[in-house]
C-alpha positions in Angstrom: -2.9 10.6 -9.3 -1.4 11.1 -12.7 1.6 9.1 -13.3 3.8 12.1 -14.0 2.5 14.1 -11.1 3.2 11.5 -8.7 6.8 11.1 -9.9 7.4 15.2 -9.2 5.7 14.8 -5.7 8.0 11.8 -5.1 10.9 13.2 -6.2 10.0 16.4 -4.2 10.0 14.7 -0.8 13.3 13.0 -1.6 14.4 16.7 -2.2 12.9 17.7 1.1 14.6 15.1 3.0 17.8 16.1 1.7 17.2 19.9 3.2 15.9 18.3 6.0 19.3 16.6 6.8 21.4 19.7 6.3 19.0 22.0 8.3 19.1 19.7 11.4 23.1 19.1 11.3 23.7 22.9 10.7 21.2 24.0 13.3 22.0 22.1 16.2 19.8 18.8 16.0 22.0 16.5 14.2 21.2 13.5 16.4 17.6 14.1 14.6 19.1 12.9 11.2 18.6 9.0 12.7 14.6 10.1 11.9 15.2 10.5 8.3 16.8 6.7 7.7 14.8 3.5 8.1 15.9 1.2 10.7 18.5 -0.4 9.1 19.7 2.6 7.5 23.4 3.1 6.4 25.3 6.2 6.4 28.9 6.0 5.0 31.6 8.5 4.1 35.2 9.2 4.2 36.6 6.5 7.3 32.8 6.3 9.1 30.4 3.6 8.4 27.2 4.0 10.8 24.8 1.2 10.2 21.4 1.2 12.0 19.4 4.2 13.5 21.2 4.1 16.7 24.7 4.0 15.5 23.6 7.0 13.2 22.0 9.0 16.0 25.1 8.2 18.2 27.6 9.5 15.3 25.6 12.8 14.9 24.9 13.1 18.4 29.0 13.6 18.5 28.4 16.3 15.8 25.8 17.9 17.8 27.9 18.1 20.7 30.6 20.1 18.7 29.1 23.8 20.0 32.2 25.8 19.2 31.4 25.1 15.1 29.3 27.1 12.8 28.4 25.4 9.7 26.3 25.2 6.5 25.7 22.2 4.3 25.0 23.7 1.0 23.0 20.8 -1.5 22.8 21.7 -4.9 23.1 19.7 -8.4 20.2 17.3 -6.8 18.7 14.6 -9.2 16.4 12.3 -8.3 15.1 9.0 -10.0 12.2 7.6 -8.5 11.4 3.8 -9.4 7.9 2.8 -7.5 8.7 3.0 -3.9 12.6 3.1 -4.5 14.7 6.1 -5.5 17.9 7.1 -5.9 19.7 10.6 -5.8 22.8 12.2 -6.3 23.8 16.1 -5.0 26.6 18.0 -4.6 27.5 19.1 -1.1 29.5 22.1 -0.3 30.6 22.5 3.3 31.3 25.8 5.0 32.6 25.5 8.3 34.7 27.5 11.1 35.6 26.3 14.4 35.3 29.1 17.1 38.8 29.4 19.0 36.1 30.6 22.1 34.3 27.0 22.5 30.8 28.8 21.0 30.3 29.5 17.7 30.3 32.5 15.9 27.7 34.2 14.4 28.5 35.5 11.9 31.6 33.6 11.5 34.4 34.2 9.2 33.6 33.8 5.7 36.4 31.7 3.3 36.1 28.7 0.8 34.3 25.7 1.5 35.8 23.2 4.1 35.3 20.6 1.8 33.4 19.6 -1.5 31.7 16.2 -2.8 28.6 14.4 -3.6 26.2 12.6 -1.8 24.8 8.9 -3.5 21.3 8.4 -1.9 18.9 5.4 -1.9 15.4 6.3 -0.8 12.6 3.9 -0.1 8.9 4.8 0.7 8.0 4.2 4.0 4.3 4.3 6.0 5.9 7.3 7.7 7.1 8.7 3.8 10.1 8.9 2.2 13.3 8.0 4.1 16.9 7.3 3.2 18.1 3.7 3.0 21.5 4.6 2.9 23.6 7.8 2.3 27.3 7.9 1.0 29.5 10.8 0.9 32.5 10.9 -1.3 34.8 13.9 -0.8 36.1 15.8 -4.1 37.9 18.7 -2.8 39.2 19.3 0.7 40.8 22.8 2.0 44.1 22.5 3.6 
Protein backbone atom coordinates (compact mmCIF):
# COMPACT_ATOMS: atom_id res chain seq x y z
CA UNK A 1 0.00 0.00 0.00
CA UNK A 2 1.19 3.51 -0.77
CA UNK A 3 2.86 5.15 2.27
CA UNK A 4 0.48 8.15 2.32
CA UNK A 5 -2.55 5.91 2.01
CA UNK A 6 -1.26 3.66 4.83
CA UNK A 7 -0.79 6.71 7.06
CA UNK A 8 -4.41 7.77 6.41
CA UNK A 9 -5.68 4.25 7.15
CA UNK A 10 -3.68 4.17 10.40
CA UNK A 11 -4.88 7.63 11.46
CA UNK A 12 -8.48 6.63 10.77
CA UNK A 13 -8.09 3.43 12.81
CA UNK A 14 -6.87 5.47 15.80
CA UNK A 15 -9.74 7.95 15.37
CA UNK A 16 -12.19 5.04 15.30
CA UNK A 17 -10.73 3.77 18.58
CA UNK A 18 -11.45 7.18 20.15
CA UNK A 19 -15.06 7.02 18.93
CA UNK A 20 -15.53 3.43 20.13
CA UNK A 21 -14.34 4.51 23.59
CA UNK A 22 -17.00 7.26 23.71
CA UNK A 23 -19.78 4.97 22.51
CA UNK A 24 -18.92 2.28 25.07
CA UNK A 25 -19.05 4.66 28.03
CA UNK A 26 -22.16 6.51 26.84
CA UNK A 27 -24.24 3.47 25.90
CA UNK A 28 -23.78 1.34 29.02
CA UNK A 29 -20.85 -0.91 28.16
CA UNK A 30 -17.99 1.02 29.77
CA UNK A 31 -16.28 -2.11 31.15
CA UNK A 32 -15.49 -3.14 27.54
CA UNK A 33 -13.21 -0.10 27.25
CA UNK A 34 -10.45 -2.25 28.75
CA UNK A 35 -10.34 -4.26 25.51
CA UNK A 36 -9.37 -1.11 23.60
CA UNK A 37 -6.09 -1.05 25.56
CA UNK A 38 -3.01 -3.24 25.39
CA UNK A 39 -2.59 -5.66 28.33
CA UNK A 40 -0.45 -3.23 30.34
CA UNK A 41 -2.18 -0.09 29.09
CA UNK A 42 -2.67 2.93 31.32
CA UNK A 43 -5.58 5.35 31.83
CA UNK A 44 -4.93 8.45 33.92
CA UNK A 45 -6.99 11.46 34.84
CA UNK A 46 -7.47 13.81 37.80
CA UNK A 47 -7.08 11.57 40.87
CA UNK A 48 -7.22 8.33 38.83
CA UNK A 49 -4.42 6.04 37.64
CA UNK A 50 -5.42 2.63 36.26
CA UNK A 51 -2.73 0.31 34.91
CA UNK A 52 -3.50 -2.90 33.03
CA UNK A 53 -6.69 -4.17 31.46
CA UNK A 54 -8.02 -5.59 34.74
CA UNK A 55 -7.75 -2.25 36.60
CA UNK A 56 -9.21 -0.38 33.64
CA UNK A 57 -12.09 -2.86 33.43
CA UNK A 58 -12.77 -2.55 37.16
CA UNK A 59 -12.68 1.24 37.01
CA UNK A 60 -15.05 1.46 34.09
CA UNK A 61 -17.32 -1.25 35.52
CA UNK A 62 -17.95 1.16 38.38
CA UNK A 63 -18.95 3.83 35.84
CA UNK A 64 -21.16 1.33 34.02
CA UNK A 65 -23.03 0.64 37.27
CA UNK A 66 -24.15 4.29 37.52
CA UNK A 67 -27.57 3.77 35.94
CA UNK A 68 -28.87 7.23 36.88
CA UNK A 69 -26.38 8.96 34.54
CA UNK A 70 -27.00 10.09 30.99
CA UNK A 71 -23.77 11.22 29.31
CA UNK A 72 -22.31 12.06 25.94
CA UNK A 73 -18.57 12.29 25.43
CA UNK A 74 -17.81 14.45 22.40
CA UNK A 75 -14.25 14.19 21.13
CA UNK A 76 -13.26 16.81 18.57
CA UNK A 77 -10.20 18.51 17.05
CA UNK A 78 -8.59 15.08 16.76
CA UNK A 79 -4.97 15.03 15.60
CA UNK A 80 -3.15 11.72 15.14
CA UNK A 81 0.58 11.43 14.35
CA UNK A 82 1.64 7.97 13.15
CA UNK A 83 5.25 6.83 13.32
CA UNK A 84 5.42 3.23 12.08
CA UNK A 85 3.65 0.96 14.57
CA UNK A 86 3.13 3.69 17.16
CA UNK A 87 1.11 6.89 17.15
CA UNK A 88 0.26 9.80 19.39
CA UNK A 89 -3.02 11.65 19.52
CA UNK A 90 -4.62 14.72 21.00
CA UNK A 91 -8.32 15.51 21.06
CA UNK A 92 -10.63 17.79 22.99
CA UNK A 93 -13.38 16.31 25.13
CA UNK A 94 -16.68 17.96 25.95
CA UNK A 95 -18.71 15.94 28.42
CA UNK A 96 -22.42 16.52 28.80
CA UNK A 97 -23.77 14.73 31.85
CA UNK A 98 -26.96 14.60 33.87
CA UNK A 99 -27.60 12.48 36.97
CA UNK A 100 -31.29 11.77 37.48
CA UNK A 101 -32.75 11.99 40.97
CA UNK A 102 -35.02 9.01 40.19
CA UNK A 103 -32.16 6.52 39.93
CA UNK A 104 -32.67 5.88 36.21
CA UNK A 105 -31.17 7.98 33.44
CA UNK A 106 -33.62 10.36 31.80
CA UNK A 107 -34.00 10.43 28.03
CA UNK A 108 -33.90 13.12 26.93
CA UNK A 109 -31.96 14.53 29.84
CA UNK A 110 -32.16 18.23 30.71
CA UNK A 111 -29.58 20.16 28.69
CA UNK A 112 -27.06 22.64 29.91
CA UNK A 113 -23.42 23.51 29.62
CA UNK A 114 -20.88 20.69 29.47
CA UNK A 115 -20.01 19.20 32.87
CA UNK A 116 -16.36 19.48 31.92
CA UNK A 117 -14.04 20.16 29.01
CA UNK A 118 -10.52 18.90 28.63
CA UNK A 119 -8.26 16.95 26.39
CA UNK A 120 -7.09 13.40 25.92
CA UNK A 121 -3.41 12.75 25.27
CA UNK A 122 -3.16 9.31 23.68
CA UNK A 123 -0.45 6.86 22.77
CA UNK A 124 -1.44 4.08 20.37
CA UNK A 125 0.31 0.89 19.26
CA UNK A 126 -0.40 -1.43 16.37
CA UNK A 127 -1.11 -4.98 17.61
CA UNK A 128 -2.15 -8.24 15.97
CA UNK A 129 -5.75 -7.20 16.83
CA UNK A 130 -5.33 -3.73 15.27
CA UNK A 131 -4.57 -0.39 16.88
CA UNK A 132 -4.97 -0.16 20.67
CA UNK A 133 -4.41 2.47 23.33
CA UNK A 134 -1.08 2.12 25.11
CA UNK A 135 -2.04 5.05 27.32
CA UNK A 136 -4.80 7.59 27.60
CA UNK A 137 -4.41 10.66 29.83
CA UNK A 138 -7.24 13.09 30.49
CA UNK A 139 -6.39 16.65 31.50
CA UNK A 140 -9.20 18.87 32.77
CA UNK A 141 -9.41 22.42 31.35
CA UNK A 142 -12.89 23.58 32.47
CA UNK A 143 -15.23 22.30 35.17
CA UNK A 144 -18.83 23.44 35.62
CA UNK A 145 -19.46 24.27 39.24
